N, C-alpha and C positions, 0 to 999 in steps of 0.2 A: 523529445517529447518538453515541456513545460510541467512541469508541475507541479500541483497547485495545496497545500497544507489546509486542512480545515483547523477551525479551532479545537476539533472533538480529535481529531487525530496527532497535535503540535498534543493534548492535556492526556491523550493513550502514549505519546513516545516519554516522557515527558515520565509515567505513572512510571514505566522499561527501567527505565533510567532509571530511578529508584530502587525496584528490587533486583533489577539484574544487569548492573552496569556493563557488565561485557555484552551484553545484547543489541548495542552500543555498535559496533561495527561490523554487527550481519547488518540491523538492518542499513548503514550509508550505507554499506555496501547495495543492498538491494535497492537501492531510492538508486545509486546508479545508475544502475544496470539500465534501471525501471526509464530512466531518462532519455538513456540513447536508446533500450531496445524491448518494450517494454515481452515480448517473446522470446525474451532468451532464452534457453530451453534451462539453464538451474536456476530461473527463479517459477518456472513450471505455474504459470500464469496458467486459468480456468477462470473457465465462464459461473457465477452463483444463481440456486433454485431459492423458489422456493420466495420468504422475506425478501433474502437479496439478488432478488431480480434483476435484472439489469449492471448489477456488482458486480466487479471481477476479484479475485483474488488470486496475489502469491507466494512465498515462501520465503521467511529471511532469518535464518538458520532454522537452528531443528524444531524448534516449537513453535517458534514464530511465525506469522502470517498479517499481511496489509492487504489489506482491503480497497480499493479504488474505483473509479467511475467515466472511463471515455468519453470524457463531453466539449464538446464546440461550441467555443470563443465565441460572443455574438462579435463581440468588436474588431477580430482582422479576424472570423471563419477558421481559424487551427483547430484542430482537436488535444482538448489540453488530458491532462492526470489529476485528476479530483480526486486526492485524500481523505479513506468516511475515516477508517480505523485503524490502528494496529492491540496488537495483543495473541497471548494461547491460543490454540485452538479453541481449545471447552469458548472463551471468549471472545473471541471475536462472532461465532456462527451460534 
């Protein structure tokens, strides 16, 4: 499944890299798993409710979460993963 990075997600990953450079390895690993199998058990992917209804979250390390959404590409009709943001549990919820 193709991953589509939003500018907000890119900024969030850069911010994480500045604060905790070791988290980048966990994020990269989670992104590879998300690309190959969004429902891999190690990701602990789950639907969100409330203001984030329609989005999903997955774990990337101990306290890092990735917020994403499944969207259909209008050009080819394939489902893609639109990455919204990343950060600690308290930052993204």
